[in-house]
C-alpha positions as CSV (number, residue, x, y, z in Angstrom):
1,M,3.5,66.8,7.1
2,I,4.8,64.0,9.6
3,P,8.5,63.4,9.6
4,S,9.2,59.7,8.0
5,A,11.1,58.7,11.1
6,A,8.1,59.4,13.5
7,L,6.2,56.9,11.4
8,L,8.2,54.1,12.0
9,P,6.9,53.1,15.2
10,I,3.5,53.3,13.8
11,Y,4.4,50.8,11.1
12,A,7.0,48.9,13.2
13,L,4.5,47.9,16.0
14,P,1.8,45.9,14.0
15,L,4.7,44.4,12.4
16,L,6.4,43.5,15.6
17,V,3.4,42.0,16.9
18,A,2.4,39.8,14.1
19,F,6.1,38.6,14.2
20,S,6.2,38.0,17.9
21,G,2.7,35.8,17.4
22,W,4.2,33.8,14.6
23,A,7.1,33.4,16.7
24,V,5.0,31.8,19.6
25,H,2.8,30.1,17.2
26,H,5.6,28.3,15.7
27,K,7.5,27.5,19.0
28,L,4.0,25.9,20.3
29,R,3.7,23.9,17.1
30,S,7.2,22.7,17.1
31,A,6.9,21.6,20.6
32,R,3.7,20.0,19.9
33,N,5.1,17.9,16.9
34,R,7.9,17.1,19.0
35,T,5.7,15.9,21.7
36,M,4.1,13.7,19.1
37,L,7.0,12.0,17.5
38,V,8.4,11.0,20.9
39,R,5.0,9.6,22.2
40,N,4.9,7.5,18.8
41,R,8.4,6.2,19.2
42,A,7.7,5.4,22.9
43,A,4.8,3.4,21.6
44,G,6.3,1.7,18.9
45,L,5.0,3.8,15.9
46,A,7.8,5.0,14.4
47,E,8.3,2.7,11.6
48,P,6.3,3.8,8.2
49,P,4.9,0.6,6.6
50,G,6.0,1.0,3.2
51,L,6.8,4.0,0.7
52,H,7.6,6.9,2.7
53,P,9.5,10.7,2.9
54,R,13.3,11.0,3.6
55,I,14.0,14.7,4.1
56,D,17.5,15.9,3.9
57,P,17.8,18.6,6.3
58,E,20.7,20.4,4.7
59,H,18.1,21.4,2.0
60,C,14.9,21.7,4.3
61,I,14.1,25.4,4.5
62,G,11.1,24.8,6.8
63,C,8.6,26.2,4.5
64,G,5.7,23.7,5.2
65,A,4.7,23.1,1.8
66,C,5.0,19.5,2.2
67,I,2.6,19.6,5.2
68,R,0.1,21.6,3.7
69,A,0.4,19.0,0.4
70,C,-0.3,15.7,2.4
71,P,-3.9,14.5,2.4
72,E,-3.3,12.6,6.0
73,N,-3.6,15.0,9.0
74,D,-0.3,14.9,10.9
75,V,1.9,12.8,9.2
76,L,4.4,15.7,8.6
77,G,4.9,18.4,10.9
78,L,7.9,21.1,11.5
79,V,10.2,20.2,14.3
80,G,12.2,23.1,14.8
81,R,12.8,24.4,11.2
82,I,12.9,21.0,9.7
83,A,10.2,19.0,8.2
84,T,9.8,15.9,9.9
85,L,8.0,12.6,9.9
86,I,5.9,12.9,13.4
87,E,3.4,10.2,12.4
88,P,5.4,7.5,10.3
89,A,2.9,4.7,10.8
90,A,0.3,6.8,9.3
91,C,2.2,7.5,6.0
92,V,0.8,5.6,2.9
93,G,3.2,7.1,0.5
94,H,1.1,9.3,-1.6
95,G,4.5,11.4,-2.6
96,M,2.7,14.6,-2.7
97,C,5.1,16.0,-0.2
98,R,8.0,15.6,-2.4
99,E,6.2,17.3,-5.7
100,A,5.2,20.3,-3.5
101,C,9.0,20.6,-1.9
102,P,10.5,23.6,-3.6
103,T,14.3,22.7,-2.7
104,S,14.0,18.8,-3.7
105,A,14.9,18.1,0.0
106,I,12.3,15.1,-0.2
107,S,13.0,11.9,-1.6
108,L,10.5,8.5,-1.5
109,V,12.3,5.6,0.2
110,L,11.1,1.8,0.9
111,G,12.3,0.4,4.2
112,T,14.3,1.7,7.1
113,V,17.5,0.9,8.7
114,T,15.8,-1.4,11.0
115,R,12.9,-2.6,9.0
116,G,13.7,-4.1,5.3
117,I,11.2,-4.5,2.7
118,A,12.1,-7.0,0.1
119,V,11.1,-6.1,-3.6
120,P,12.6,-7.0,-7.0
121,V,15.4,-4.9,-8.2
122,L,14.0,-2.7,-10.9
123,G,15.4,-0.7,-13.5
124,P,14.4,2.0,-16.1
125,G,10.9,1.0,-17.1
126,G,10.2,-1.1,-14.2
127,E,12.5,-3.7,-15.9
128,T,13.5,-6.6,-13.7
129,S,16.8,-8.2,-13.6
130,V,15.4,-10.6,-16.3
131,P,15.2,-8.3,-19.7
132,G,11.7,-8.2,-20.9
133,I,10.1,-8.9,-17.5
134,H,8.8,-6.0,-16.1
135,V,7.1,-5.2,-12.5
136,A,4.5,-2.6,-11.6
137,G,2.4,-1.6,-8.6
138,E,2.3,-3.4,-5.0
139,L,4.9,-6.4,-6.1
140,G,7.7,-3.4,-6.7
141,G,6.4,-1.7,-3.5
142,L,4.3,1.0,-4.8
143,G,0.8,0.0,-3.1
144,L,-1.1,3.0,-3.3
145,I,-3.7,3.3,-6.4
146,R,-2.4,6.5,-7.8
147,N,1.3,5.1,-7.5
148,A,0.2,2.0,-9.2
149,I,-1.9,3.8,-11.8
150,T,1.2,6.0,-12.8
151,Q,3.4,3.0,-12.8
152,G,1.2,0.8,-14.9
153,R,1.2,3.5,-17.4
154,E,4.6,4.4,-17.3
155,V,5.9,0.9,-17.8
156,I,3.5,0.1,-20.7
157,D,4.8,3.6,-22.3
158,Q,8.3,2.1,-22.0
159,I,7.7,-1.3,-23.6
160,A,5.8,0.2,-26.7
161,T,8.9,2.5,-27.2
162,N,11.0,-0.5,-27.0
163,L,8.9,-2.8,-29.2
164,R,8.3,0.1,-32.1
165,Q,12.2,0.2,-32.1
166,V,12.8,-3.3,-32.8
167,G,9.8,-3.8,-35.1
168,P,6.8,-6.1,-35.3
169,P,7.1,-9.7,-34.3
170,A,8.1,-12.2,-37.0
171,E,5.5,-14.8,-35.9
172,P,1.9,-14.0,-36.1
173,D,1.1,-16.0,-33.1
174,L,3.5,-13.9,-30.8
175,L,2.1,-11.7,-28.4
176,D,3.4,-8.1,-27.7
177,V,2.9,-8.4,-23.7
178,V,1.1,-10.5,-21.3
179,I,-0.3,-8.6,-18.1
180,V,-0.3,-10.5,-14.9
181,G,-2.8,-8.9,-12.7
182,C,-5.6,-7.0,-13.0
183,G,-5.3,-4.4,-9.9
184,P,-4.9,-0.8,-10.5
185,A,-1.7,-1.1,-11.8
186,G,-2.4,-3.7,-14.3
187,L,-5.3,-2.3,-15.8
188,A,-3.5,1.1,-16.4
189,A,-0.8,-1.4,-18.4
190,S,-3.9,-2.9,-20.2
191,L,-5.6,0.5,-21.0
192,G,-1.9,1.6,-22.0
193,A,-1.3,-1.3,-24.2
194,K,-4.7,-0.9,-25.9
195,A,-3.9,2.9,-26.6
196,H,-0.8,1.8,-28.1
197,G,-2.4,-0.7,-30.2
198,L,-0.3,-3.3,-29.0
199,N,-1.6,-7.3,-29.1
200,F,-1.8,-8.3,-25.4
201,V,-3.8,-10.2,-23.0
202,A,-4.6,-9.4,-19.3
203,L,-4.7,-12.3,-16.9
204,D,-5.8,-12.4,-13.2
205,Q,-6.1,-15.2,-10.9
206,A,-9.1,-13.6,-9.1
207,S,-11.7,-10.9,-10.2
208,L,-12.0,-7.2,-11.1
209,G,-9.8,-4.8,-9.0
210,G,-7.2,-6.8,-7.4
211,S,-6.9,-6.5,-3.7
212,V,-9.4,-4.0,-3.6
213,A,-12.1,-6.5,-4.4
214,H,-11.1,-8.1,-0.9
215,Y,-11.4,-4.8,1.2
216,P,-14.2,-5.3,3.6
217,R,-17.6,-4.0,2.4
218,G,-17.6,-0.2,3.0
219,K,-14.0,0.5,3.3
220,L,-13.0,4.1,2.0
221,V,-10.2,4.1,-0.4
222,M,-8.1,7.1,-0.6
223,T,-7.1,8.1,-4.0
224,A,-5.4,11.1,-5.5
225,P,-6.1,12.3,-9.0
226,A,-4.0,10.0,-11.6
227,Q,-4.2,9.6,-15.5
228,L,-5.5,6.7,-16.9
229,P,-4.8,5.7,-20.3
230,L,-8.0,6.0,-22.8
231,I,-9.8,7.7,-19.9
232,G,-8.0,10.9,-18.9
233,E,-7.5,12.1,-15.7
234,V,-9.3,10.3,-12.7
235,R,-10.4,12.3,-9.6
236,L,-12.0,9.7,-7.1
237,G,-11.1,11.5,-4.0
238,S,-12.6,9.2,-0.8
239,V,-14.4,6.4,-2.3
240,S,-15.8,3.0,-0.9
241,K,-14.6,-0.1,-2.0
242,E,-17.9,-0.8,-4.0
243,E,-18.0,2.7,-5.7
244,L,-14.4,2.0,-6.8
245,L,-15.4,-1.5,-8.2
246,R,-18.2,0.1,-10.1
247,F,-16.0,2.6,-11.5
248,W,-13.5,-0.1,-12.8
249,Q,-16.5,-1.9,-14.3
250,D,-17.4,1.1,-15.9
251,V,-14.0,1.4,-17.4
252,L,-13.9,-2.1,-18.8
253,Q,-17.2,-1.1,-20.5
254,R,-16.5,2.0,-22.1
255,T,-13.2,0.6,-23.3
256,A,-14.3,-3.0,-24.6
257,L,-11.2,-4.1,-22.1
258,A,-11.7,-7.8,-21.6
259,P,-9.1,-9.3,-18.9
260,R,-9.0,-13.1,-18.6
261,F,-10.4,-13.5,-14.8
262,E,-9.7,-16.8,-12.9
263,E,-6.8,-17.9,-14.8
264,H,-3.6,-18.4,-12.6
265,V,-0.3,-18.1,-13.9
266,R,1.7,-21.3,-13.3
267,T,5.3,-20.4,-15.1
268,V,6.8,-17.9,-17.2
269,E,9.7,-19.2,-19.2
270,P,12.2,-17.8,-21.6
271,E,12.1,-19.0,-25.4
272,A,14.1,-17.2,-28.6
273,S,11.6,-15.1,-29.3
274,G,10.7,-14.1,-25.9
275,F,8.7,-15.9,-23.2
276,V,5.9,-18.5,-22.9
277,V,3.7,-18.0,-20.0
278,T,1.6,-20.8,-19.1
279,T,-1.5,-21.0,-17.1
280,D,-4.0,-23.2,-15.8
281,R,-6.0,-22.9,-19.0
282,A,-3.9,-21.9,-21.7
283,R,-0.3,-21.2,-23.1
284,Y,0.7,-17.6,-24.4
285,R,4.0,-16.7,-26.1
286,T,4.9,-13.2,-25.8
287,R,7.6,-10.8,-26.5
288,R,7.1,-8.8,-23.0
289,V,5.9,-9.5,-19.6
290,I,4.2,-7.2,-16.9
291,L,3.9,-8.9,-13.3
292,A,1.3,-6.4,-12.1
293,M,-0.3,-8.7,-9.2
294,G,-0.1,-7.8,-5.7
295,R,1.6,-9.5,-2.6
296,G,-2.0,-10.4,-1.0
297,G,-2.0,-13.3,-3.5
298,S,0.4,-15.4,-1.1
299,P,-0.9,-14.6,2.0
300,R,1.6,-14.8,4.9
301,R,0.8,-18.1,7.3
302,L,0.8,-18.4,10.9
303,G,2.9,-21.5,10.8
304,V,1.2,-23.2,13.7
305,P,-0.6,-26.2,14.6
306,G,-4.0,-26.4,13.2
307,E,-3.7,-23.8,10.8
308,D,-4.9,-25.9,7.8
309,Q,-8.7,-26.1,9.2
310,A,-11.1,-24.9,7.0
311,K,-12.3,-22.2,9.8
312,V,-8.8,-20.4,9.4
313,V,-9.1,-17.7,6.4
314,Y,-6.7,-14.8,5.4
315,R,-9.3,-12.1,4.6
316,L,-12.6,-10.7,5.8
317,S,-15.1,-11.0,2.8
318,D,-18.5,-10.4,4.5
319,P,-19.1,-9.7,7.9
320,G,-22.5,-10.8,8.3
321,Q,-21.2,-14.8,7.9
322,Y,-19.9,-14.5,11.1
323,A,-23.1,-13.6,13.2
324,G,-23.3,-15.1,16.5
325,Q,-19.8,-16.5,16.2
326,K,-16.5,-16.2,18.3
327,V,-14.2,-14.6,16.0
328,M,-10.1,-14.3,16.5
329,I,-8.4,-11.6,14.2
330,I,-4.6,-12.2,14.0
331,G,-2.7,-9.2,12.9
332,G,-1.9,-5.5,14.1
333,G,-2.0,-3.5,10.4
334,D,-5.3,-1.9,8.8
335,A,-6.6,-4.9,7.3
336,A,-6.6,-6.9,11.0
337,L,-8.0,-3.5,12.6
338,E,-10.8,-3.0,9.9
339,A,-11.9,-6.6,10.2
340,A,-12.2,-6.4,14.2
341,I,-14.1,-3.3,13.8
342,A,-16.4,-4.5,10.9
343,L,-17.1,-7.6,13.3
344,A,-17.7,-5.5,16.3
345,D,-20.7,-4.3,14.5
346,V,-22.3,-7.8,13.9
347,S,-24.8,-8.8,16.2
348,G,-24.1,-11.5,18.4
349,T,-20.5,-11.8,17.4
350,R,-17.7,-11.7,19.9
351,V,-14.5,-10.7,18.5
352,T,-10.8,-11.2,19.9
353,L,-7.8,-9.2,18.3
354,V,-4.4,-10.6,18.6
355,H,-1.2,-8.8,17.7
356,R,2.2,-9.7,18.6
357,G,3.5,-6.1,18.9
358,S,3.1,-3.5,21.6
359,A,1.5,-1.1,19.3
360,F,-0.7,-1.2,16.2
361,A,2.2,0.4,14.2
362,G,1.6,-0.8,10.9
363,A,-2.2,0.9,10.9
364,L,-3.9,4.3,10.0
365,R,-4.1,6.1,13.3
366,E,-8.2,6.4,12.7
367,N,-8.0,2.6,12.6
368,R,-6.2,2.5,15.7
369,D,-8.3,5.0,17.4
370,A,-11.3,3.1,16.4
371,A,-10.0,-0.3,17.7
372,E,-8.7,1.0,20.9
373,A,-11.9,2.8,21.4
374,L,-13.9,-0.7,21.0
375,G,-11.6,-2.2,23.1
376,A,-12.3,0.1,25.9
377,A,-16.0,-0.4,25.5
378,G,-15.6,-4.1,25.7
379,K,-16.6,-4.6,22.0
380,I,-12.9,-6.0,20.9
381,N,-11.0,-8.2,23.4
382,I,-7.6,-7.1,22.4
383,H,-4.4,-9.1,23.4
384,M,-1.1,-7.3,22.6
385,Q,2.4,-8.8,22.4
386,A,0.3,-12.1,22.1
387,I,1.0,-14.8,19.3
388,P,-1.2,-17.8,18.7
389,I,0.4,-21.3,19.2
390,A,-2.2,-23.9,18.4
391,I,-5.7,-23.8,16.7
392,S,-8.4,-26.5,17.5
393,H,-11.8,-27.1,16.1
394,E,-13.4,-25.3,19.2
395,S,-10.4,-22.9,20.6
396,V,-7.2,-21.1,20.0
397,E,-4.3,-21.5,22.6
398,I,-2.0,-18.1,22.7
399,E,1.0,-17.4,24.2
400,T,0.7,-13.9,26.2
401,P,3.1,-11.9,28.5
402,D,1.0,-13.2,31.3
403,G,1.3,-16.8,30.4
404,R,-0.7,-19.1,27.7
405,R,-4.4,-18.7,27.3
406,L,-7.2,-21.0,25.8
407,I,-9.8,-18.9,23.9
408,A,-13.2,-20.4,22.9
409,N,-13.3,-19.8,19.0
410,H,-15.4,-20.8,16.0
411,A,-13.5,-18.7,13.4
412,V,-10.0,-17.2,12.8
413,I,-9.0,-14.4,10.4
414,A,-5.3,-14.0,9.8
415,C,-4.6,-10.9,8.4
416,L,-1.0,-10.9,8.2
417,G,-0.4,-9.4,4.8
418,G,1.1,-10.8,1.8
419,T,4.5,-12.4,1.5
420,L,6.6,-11.8,-2.0
421,P,6.5,-14.9,-4.1
422,H,10.1,-15.4,-3.4
423,E,10.6,-19.1,-5.1
424,W,8.1,-18.1,-8.1
425,L,10.2,-14.9,-8.7
426,A,13.5,-17.2,-8.2
427,R,12.7,-19.6,-10.7
428,I,11.9,-16.9,-13.4
429,G,15.4,-15.3,-12.6
430,I,14.3,-12.4,-10.9
431,A,16.7,-10.6,-8.4
432,I,15.0,-9.6,-5.0
433,A,16.8,-6.8,-2.8
434,T,15.7,-5.9,0.6
435,H,15.3,-2.0,0.9
436,H,16.6,-0.3,3.8
437,G,15.4,3.4,3.4
438,M,16.2,3.1,-0.2
439,P,14.4,4.7,-3.1
440,P,12.2,2.2,-5.2
441,G,14.2,0.5,-8.2
442,Q,17.9,0.9,-6.3
443,A,19.4,-2.1,-4.3
444,R,22.3,-2.0,-2.2
């Protein structure tokens, strides 16, 4: 029999080799992640665009569960033994990292110290500073489809619980809830209202799908599994815009849900029994209101002479309509880059992309890489650190680091994102807070 002490080197050597290999791999991976982080900061890509994880180094144990859970590549990585947001601009706020963390070291926040994001102040159930008016989805900072669906469902559940406690309405013409907006959050809330047996109407100033309906053709929308009332678990994975819209249309047919499209809400005013919602078509009295519209309904404007011309629009609907034209895209986010990429494939179209920043910090890496590759190939003329200063019928004048340039032009697409409708919300009495690294619903 071999003495146990003699067996120690036999077992210890493979363990030592394995541990050494792991240590080398960890060191190399950490160095690579640190390099990526430094590179992104130097390139101006250090600001996450919206909801993102904040990692507490005191509680992070470096297990990598958050990294494995993230569906986007290289958003998170270990630097030393601490999980770090190494590709901030690519974070889309899935929140799967928080769910996967075994030590609760991750919280989801909006904004950063240097970049604030303005959203309504929300309490439990998405209730605003005006009791009875709730917010769900993009307006409250949750733009991801899965998050919007979840919040729409949770808000309507809270409203249904509250209404059961106060009892049925005393007046027959009084609705339980009016839902403004029929994107993912609004449709989830509408399905929830139907499941709870509430008396409601759902309104949208545009068409089915909210902002999804205005994505460029063929855009892939990354979605995670979500629970949809009356439907159950929805697993879409990566789908095109057209497939997603067909899914929503099928949901309407299966549930007999009938939103009122092309109806614009003008005012929401309080009354003794709740609220009066006035649109361009009707007047609704209701006990509760859910604001589930996005921010894109109020596009951010350029603020330059000539912006009011018909050739200036704020989203790309059909790239084919610009065949043979000189088109300028203004912006540096995903919408701008995707529009430029789509137009670069249209025969005879000359595409100019103008961005005020030094990097496409607000866009996903795949869009940045694609746009930069097309720029290097001469298919997109890219002007960084440039702004438009005047638009005429035949040209656009821009200010660049090298001076002013006049660019021949047939059409301008300003993809500058949406603005929070401050004045409209203020008239209702809803308080707004700018978040600088705070969880949704909290304000400083």
